[in-house]
Backbone as CSV, one residue per row, in Angstrom:
resi,resn,N_x,N_y,N_z,CA_x,CA_y,CA_z,C_x,C_y,C_z
1,MET,64.058,39.543,-15.232,63.795,38.127,-15.278,64.271,37.578,-16.619
2,THR,64.934,36.446,-16.575,65.406,35.812,-17.801,64.341,34.885,-18.357
3,GLY,64.485,34.522,-19.618,63.525,33.628,-20.267,63.614,32.216,-19.707
4,PHE,62.547,31.485,-19.875,62.460,30.106,-19.432,63.285,29.237,-20.370
5,SER,64.138,28.400,-19.811,64.986,27.534,-20.602,64.899,26.106,-20.079
6,VAL,64.904,25.169,-20.987,64.849,23.751,-20.618,66.026,23.050,-21.275
7,ARG,66.899,22.504,-20.453,68.027,21.721,-20.951,67.789,20.229,-20.748
8,THR,67.091,19.891,-19.662,66.812,18.491,-19.331,65.344,18.369,-18.978
9,LEU,64.636,17.504,-19.697,63.208,17.316,-19.509,62.949,15.845,-19.146
10,VAL,62.127,15.614,-18.131,61.763,14.252,-17.731,60.313,14.003,-18.110
11,PHE,60.084,12.877,-18.784,58.744,12.453,-19.153,58.485,11.066,-18.563
12,PRO,57.653,10.976,-17.505,57.291,9.666,-16.963,56.136,9.063,-17.761
13,THR,56.206,7.758,-18.024,55.154,7.099,-18.782,54.651,5.857,-18.062
14,ASP,53.335,5.626,-18.199,52.756,4.371,-17.719,52.223,3.574,-18.907
15,PHE,52.602,3.966,-20.114,52.280,3.318,-21.374,50.808,3.453,-21.778
16,SER,50.051,4.300,-21.112,48.642,4.489,-21.439,48.503,5.447,-22.630
17,ASP,47.285,5.532,-23.176,47.019,6.502,-24.245,47.274,7.917,-23.752
18,CYS,46.920,8.164,-22.495,47.151,9.477,-21.886,48.647,9.804,-21.891
19,SER,49.480,8.826,-21.528,50.929,9.043,-21.530,51.463,9.244,-22.937
20,ARG,50.930,8.499,-23.884,51.373,8.683,-25.282,51.116,10.116,-25.740
21,HIS,49.937,10.627,-25.403,49.591,12.007,-25.771,50.553,12.997,-25.098
22,ALA,50.816,12.808,-23.816,51.744,13.688,-23.096,53.163,13.539,-23.647
23,GLY,53.528,12.334,-24.052,54.855,12.098,-24.625,55.083,12.879,-25.902
24,GLU,54.040,12.970,-26.723,54.145,13.773,-27.954,54.442,15.231,-27.603
25,GLN,53.769,15.732,-26.563,53.999,17.114,-26.134,55.406,17.275,-25.550
26,ALA,55.827,16.306,-24.751,57.166,16.362,-24.146,58.236,16.370,-25.235
27,ALA,58.063,15.526,-26.255,59.030,15.481,-27.353,59.067,16.811,-28.101
28,ALA,57.911,17.412,-28.321,57.859,18.700,-29.019,58.553,19.791,-28.206
29,ILE,58.348,19.772,-26.894,58.996,20.770,-26.030,60.505,20.550,-26.022
30,ALA,60.930,19.296,-25.895,62.362,18.989,-25.903,62.995,19.413,-27.225
31,ARG,62.312,19.145,-28.310,62.819,19.528,-29.635,62.923,21.059,-29.743
32,HIS,61.908,21.770,-29.253,61.897,23.237,-29.316,63.091,23.838,-28.572
33,PHE,63.370,23.308,-27.380,64.461,23.854,-26.566,65.805,23.183,-26.836
34,GLY,65.823,22.126,-27.636,67.062,21.378,-27.835,67.465,20.657,-26.555
35,ALA,66.472,20.255,-25.771,66.715,19.632,-24.463,66.909,18.129,-24.580
36,GLU,67.611,17.581,-23.616,67.716,16.134,-23.484,66.417,15.632,-22.861
37,LEU,65.845,14.589,-23.453,64.574,14.031,-22.991,64.826,12.714,-22.269
38,HIS,64.468,12.675,-20.986,64.573,11.455,-20.190,63.182,10.844,-20.085
39,VAL,63.035,9.624,-20.561,61.759,8.913,-20.491,61.903,7.830,-19.438
40,ILE,61.042,7.896,-18.409,61.147,6.976,-17.285,59.815,6.266,-17.059
41,HIS,59.919,4.999,-16.705,58.741,4.237,-16.274,59.014,3.738,-14.861
42,VAL,58.014,3.906,-13.986,58.134,3.447,-12.605,57.174,2.284,-12.396
43,ASP,57.719,1.137,-11.989,56.886,-0.009,-11.629,56.461,0.176,-10.183
44,PRO,55.143,0.296,-9.942,54.677,0.445,-8.559,55.026,-0.798,-7.735
45,PRO,55.070,-0.642,-6.392,55.368,-1.796,-5.540,54.393,-2.941,-5.820
46,VAL,54.857,-4.137,-5.616,54.117,-5.400,-5.776,53.487,-5.577,-7.146
47,THR,54.119,-5.062,-8.178,53.685,-5.349,-9.546,54.868,-5.925,-10.302
48,ALA,54.560,-6.686,-11.316,55.630,-7.258,-12.138,56.307,-6.136,-12.912
49,PRO,57.637,-6.157,-12.976,58.323,-5.085,-13.699,58.043,-5.142,-15.203
50,ALA,57.918,-3.961,-15.782,57.743,-3.866,-17.233,59.089,-4.092,-17.895
51,PRO,59.110,-4.822,-18.986,60.398,-5.017,-19.678,60.903,-3.685,-20.233
52,PRO,62.211,-3.461,-20.185,62.773,-2.203,-20.711,62.384,-1.929,-22.165
53,SER,62.081,-2.980,-22.916,61.699,-2.791,-24.317,60.404,-1.985,-24.445
54,ARG,59.559,-1.999,-23.419,58.321,-1.204,-23.471,58.641,0.288,-23.470
55,VAL,59.656,0.687,-22.695,60.045,2.098,-22.674,60.618,2.485,-24.031
56,THR,61.439,1.615,-24.590,62.008,1.884,-25.912,60.900,2.023,-26.951
57,ALA,59.904,1.155,-26.887,58.777,1.221,-27.816,57.967,2.501,-27.613
58,ALA,57.882,2.966,-26.372,57.103,4.175,-26.065,57.700,5.423,-26.717
59,VAL,58.996,5.405,-26.990,59.634,6.585,-27.587,59.875,6.430,-29.085
60,ALA,59.498,5.288,-29.631,59.781,5.012,-31.044,59.147,6.026,-31.986
61,ASP,57.985,6.571,-31.623,57.286,7.497,-32.509,57.681,8.961,-32.324
62,PHE,58.637,9.237,-31.440,59.021,10.625,-31.188,59.787,11.241,-32.352
63,GLY,60.328,10.433,-33.222,61.030,10.950,-34.391,62.488,11.272,-34.104
64,ASP,63.125,11.799,-35.122,64.552,12.118,-35.047,64.768,13.485,-34.425
65,GLY,66.030,13.781,-34.180,66.403,15.097,-33.690,66.288,15.270,-32.193
66,LEU,66.200,14.164,-31.454,66.116,14.235,-29.995,67.202,13.390,-29.354
67,LYS,67.754,13.895,-28.282,68.656,13.085,-27.466,67.796,12.491,-26.352
68,ILE,67.585,11.167,-26.405,66.675,10.501,-25.475,67.438,9.513,-24.608
69,THR,67.149,9.567,-23.304,67.651,8.595,-22.341,66.431,7.902,-21.752
70,THR,66.458,6.558,-21.693,65.341,5.823,-21.108,65.781,5.172,-19.808
71,ALA,64.815,5.014,-18.898,65.107,4.395,-17.605,63.851,3.721,-17.068
72,THR,64.052,2.667,-16.305,62.963,2.044,-15.554,63.426,1.930,-14.110
73,THR,62.482,2.040,-13.203,62.776,1.910,-11.784,61.514,1.390,-11.108
74,SER,61.586,1.168,-9.823,60.398,0.725,-9.095,60.259,1.554,-7.831
75,GLY,59.053,1.578,-7.312,58.783,2.336,-6.098,57.457,3.067,-6.200
76,VAL,57.229,3.966,-5.264,56.028,4.797,-5.304,56.234,5.777,-6.465
77,PRO,55.353,5.735,-7.467,55.620,6.486,-8.701,55.987,7.956,-8.521
78,ALA,55.203,8.731,-7.796,55.501,10.165,-7.684,56.860,10.405,-7.029
79,HIS,57.172,9.643,-5.995,58.460,9.828,-5.312,59.619,9.422,-6.209
80,ALA,59.449,8.322,-6.948,60.506,7.873,-7.852,60.719,8.869,-8.990
81,ILE,59.639,9.431,-9.510,59.738,10.427,-10.583,60.485,11.656,-10.088
82,CYS,60.115,12.149,-8.906,60.767,13.342,-8.343,62.240,13.084,-8.046
83,ALA,62.547,11.911,-7.500,63.941,11.578,-7.190,64.766,11.495,-8.472
84,TYR,64.217,10.880,-9.502,64.920,10.776,-10.782,65.151,12.162,-11.378
85,ALA,64.114,12.985,-11.370,64.232,14.335,-11.924,65.309,15.140,-11.198
86,GLN,65.357,15.002,-9.887,66.379,15.718,-9.129,67.776,15.174,-9.443
87,ARG,67.877,13.847,-9.569,69.178,13.213,-9.836,69.755,13.666,-11.179
88,VAL,68.892,13.836,-12.209,69.399,14.235,-13.527,69.399,15.744,-13.725
89,GLY,68.978,16.491,-12.717,68.964,17.949,-12.823,67.908,18.459,-13.791
90,ALA,66.719,17.875,-13.745,65.653,18.252,-14.678,65.224,19.693,-14.487
91,ASP,64.970,20.350,-15.604,64.426,21.699,-15.599,62.904,21.669,-15.678
92,LEU,62.345,20.534,-16.138,60.908,20.416,-16.343,60.521,18.945,-16.367
93,ILE,59.370,18.642,-15.759,58.745,17.325,-15.873,57.464,17.537,-16.668
94,VAL,57.257,16.729,-17.702,56.025,16.779,-18.494,55.355,15.423,-18.352
95,MET,54.113,15.434,-17.846,53.424,14.165,-17.633,51.935,14.287,-17.900
96,GLY,51.327,13.166,-18.201,49.901,13.134,-18.479,49.082,13.021,-17.214
97,THR,47.838,13.472,-17.313,46.869,13.275,-16.237,45.711,12.488,-16.835
98,HIS,45.259,11.487,-16.098,44.207,10.608,-16.605,42.819,11.222,-16.511
99,GLY,42.652,12.262,-15.711,41.343,12.871,-15.573,40.398,12.054,-14.716
100,ARG,40.957,11.219,-13.839,40.098,10.418,-12.967,39.429,11.305,-11.941
101,THR,38.222,10.918,-11.587,37.483,11.594,-10.531,36.796,10.536,-9.690
102,GLY,36.170,10.949,-8.633,35.357,10.033,-7.832,36.143,8.911,-7.198
103,VAL,35.577,7.704,-7.254,36.142,6.553,-6.559,37.527,6.195,-7.074
104,SER,37.724,6.166,-8.392,39.029,5.750,-8.898,40.121,6.710,-8.447
105,ARG,39.821,8.011,-8.382,40.830,8.967,-7.921,41.073,8.805,-6.430
106,ALA,40.003,8.552,-5.676,40.149,8.379,-4.232,40.973,7.140,-3.910
107,VAL,40.738,6.079,-4.636,41.440,4.825,-4.359,42.826,4.815,-4.987
108,LEU,42.925,5.232,-6.242,44.196,5.179,-6.944,45.073,6.397,-6.672
109,GLY,44.459,7.496,-6.261,45.226,8.712,-6.037,45.607,9.353,-7.347
110,SER,46.430,10.341,-7.280,46.853,11.032,-8.477,48.365,11.172,-8.456
111,VAL,49.021,10.420,-9.325,50.481,10.502,-9.423,50.885,11.905,-9.846
112,ALA,50.135,12.485,-10.791,50.462,13.838,-11.258,50.357,14.845,-10.119
113,GLU,49.286,14.754,-9.329,49.115,15.686,-8.216,50.255,15.558,-7.205
114,ALA,50.617,14.339,-6.854,51.705,14.135,-5.893,53.039,14.602,-6.472
115,THR,53.246,14.412,-7.770,54.486,14.866,-8.406,54.573,16.385,-8.368
116,VAL,53.469,17.058,-8.666,53.441,18.527,-8.616,53.797,19.008,-7.212
117,ARG,53.268,18.348,-6.197,53.525,18.767,-4.814,54.967,18.560,-4.388
118,HIS,55.621,17.507,-4.872,56.944,17.144,-4.349,58.127,17.494,-5.250
119,ALA,57.882,17.786,-6.506,58.982,18.056,-7.431,59.679,19.366,-7.085
120,ARG,60.960,19.407,-7.360,61.750,20.619,-7.123,61.949,21.431,-8.392
121,CYS,61.300,21.006,-9.462,61.328,21.759,-10.718,59.880,21.899,-11.191
122,PRO,59.620,22.755,-12.152,58.253,22.886,-12.656,57.738,21.568,-13.251
123,VAL,56.441,21.355,-13.125,55.781,20.172,-13.680,54.660,20.653,-14.597
124,MET,54.687,20.202,-15.833,53.620,20.507,-16.782,52.759,19.265,-16.909
125,THR,51.469,19.416,-16.634,50.566,18.285,-16.776,49.753,18.455,-18.055
126,ILE,49.646,17.374,-18.792,48.924,17.357,-20.058,47.669,16.518,-19.848
127,PRO,46.488,17.129,-19.983,45.263,16.356,-19.758,45.060,15.287,-20.820
128,SER,44.416,14.228,-20.413,44.078,13.146,-21.327,43.164,13.682,-22.417
129,PRO,43.342,13.231,-23.654,42.444,13.692,-24.704,40.997,13.253,-24.450
130,ALA,40.821,12.172,-23.707,39.472,11.678,-23.380,39.447,11.342,-21.895
131,PRO,39.048,12.292,-21.028,39.056,12.030,-19.592,38.195,10.833,-19.209
132,VAL,38.653,10.121,-18.187,37.931,8.972,-17.668,36.797,9.486,-16.798
133,LYS,35.582,9.043,-17.059,34.420,9.464,-16.275,34.120,8.397,-15.233
134,THR,34.141,8.794,-13.967,33.824,7.830,-12.912,32.822,8.383,-11.918
135,GLU,32.301,9.574,-12.174,31.313,10.168,-11.275,30.002,9.404,-11.364
136,MET,29.230,9.482,-10.302,27.899,8.888,-10.314,27.040,9.658,-11.309
137,PRO,26.238,8.959,-12.115,25.336,9.675,-13.010,24.256,10.393,-12.204
138,ALA,23.829,11.544,-12.712,22.790,12.292,-12.017,21.479,11.513,-12.146
139,SER,20.945,11.071,-11.040,19.726,10.266,-11.080,18.597,10.929,-10.316
140,GLY,18.863,12.066,-9.704,17.843,12.732,-8.917,17.722,12.171,-7.516
141,ARG,18.439,11.101,-7.215,18.392,10.522,-5.873,19.539,11.058,-5.047
142,GLU,19.333,11.049,-3.738,20.394,11.460,-2.835,21.492,10.396,-2.855
143,VAL,22.742,10.842,-2.948,23.877,9.927,-2.933,24.477,9.955,-1.542
144,ARG,24.824,8.779,-1.034,25.434,8.692,0.279,26.835,8.117,0.121
145,CYS,27.761,8.631,0.907,29.141,8.152,0.903,29.145,6.658,1.254
146,VAL,29.822,5.853,0.461,29.864,4.419,0.701,30.732,4.060,1.901
147,VAL,31.523,5.013,2.389,32.384,4.751,3.547,31.682,5.118,4.843
148,CYS,31.181,6.356,4.936,30.626,6.824,6.211,29.118,7.011,6.184
149,GLY,28.499,7.006,5.013,27.058,7.116,4.905,26.492,8.525,4.912
150,THR,27.332,9.544,4.974,26.818,10.914,4.965,26.407,11.307,3.552
151,SER,25.545,12.315,3.452,25.128,12.822,2.159,26.358,13.365,1.430
152,SER,26.463,13.030,0.150,27.654,13.397,-0.596,27.283,13.631,-2.058
153,SER,28.099,14.384,-2.764,27.886,14.577,-4.189,28.607,13.505,-5.000
154,ASP,29.295,12.604,-4.320,30.077,11.566,-4.983,29.966,10.275,-4.189
155,LEU,30.498,9.194,-4.714,30.445,7.915,-4.006,31.205,7.939,-2.683
156,ILE,32.293,8.700,-2.639,33.081,8.854,-1.413,33.176,10.336,-1.125
157,CYS,32.768,10.753,0.087,32.773,12.173,0.429,34.208,12.695,0.554
158,GLU,34.337,14.004,0.558,35.651,14.641,0.613,36.437,14.224,1.851
159,GLY,35.776,14.155,3.000,36.460,13.768,4.236,37.027,12.366,4.181
160,CYS,36.222,11.426,3.716,36.690,10.036,3.614,37.770,9.896,2.547
161,ARG,37.636,10.658,1.454,38.669,10.633,0.411,40.003,11.064,1.006
162,GLY,39.985,12.107,1.858,41.209,12.553,2.519,41.754,11.495,3.455
163,ASN,40.866,10.818,4.193,41.311,9.751,5.095,41.910,8.585,4.326
164,ILE,41.309,8.241,3.198,41.825,7.144,2.377,43.218,7.479,1.871
165,ARG,43.407,8.713,1.462,44.722,9.144,0.974,45.727,9.298,2.104
166,GLY,45.238,9.311,3.357,46.150,9.475,4.477,46.524,10.916,4.722
167,THR,45.691,11.826,4.251,45.979,13.236,4.466,44.931,13.830,5.377
168,ALA,45.344,14.748,6.186,44.404,15.425,7.077,43.782,16.591,6.334
169,LEU,42.489,16.735,6.483,41.812,17.873,5.872,41.891,19.065,6.812
170,GLU,42.029,20.214,6.229,42.031,21.418,7.043,40.620,21.655,7.564
171,ALA,40.543,22.024,8.819,39.225,22.312,9.395,38.691,23.590,8.773
172,ARG,37.481,23.520,8.290,36.847,24.687,7.707,35.647,25.053,8.556
173,PRO,35.471,26.332,8.858,34.316,26.739,9.642,33.028,26.277,8.971
174,GLY,32.185,25.624,9.744,30.891,25.185,9.252,30.924,23.880,8.480
175,ALA,32.102,23.315,8.236,32.180,22.068,7.493,31.920,20.891,8.422
176,GLU,31.142,19.948,7.921,30.861,18.759,8.729,32.006,17.775,8.597
177,THR,32.283,17.064,9.659,33.296,16.028,9.663,32.588,14.689,9.477
178,PRO,33.055,13.840,8.571,32.384,12.570,8.376,32.506,11.683,9.604
179,ALA,31.467,10.885,9.820,31.479,9.949,10.937,32.504,8.860,10.677
180,ARG,33.141,8.377,11.695,34.096,7.280,11.562,33.344,5.969,11.370
181,VAL,33.853,5.134,10.537,33.245,3.829,10.322,33.789,2.889,11.390
182,ARG,32.906,2.189,12.051,33.327,1.242,13.089,33.069,-0.162,12.584
183,HIS,34.083,-0.991,12.745,33.963,-2.381,12.282,33.742,-3.293,13.444
């Protein structure tokens, strides 16, 4: 087996503190390998596009000694990131994870998770220095799923979270299926 080599590295940013932290790591990795660093921002559908100057500002603190290419595009973030990485022949994607859990993760999804699943190159995820806490506080009371009403350890049970994401859950022996909500 040969050693791991990185010639082209893609760093997607959403301009958050989490992305800034991951960007520092991406720049250090690119510098270590002498890799070209591609910094990309994806404007999600139905949002106003970010000015290209924001991407330029996002890389201003990376310092000298890097070959940096910046890009902006629009679309579903994980798919756009994977398509860009494939187009430039990326050897590695380095991206931040916000550490969302509970409702925000169920509703917003996880761009990092989807990127890991769909990318054709390795993806390194860098956790946020301060994860976002969205779980229900432990109050000693039974929590019920706000979607289907079943007993749950979170605001939205695992089954409903899968339905919200549009993914089918694998049937597990003994696992209960959440009731469908009827309107």
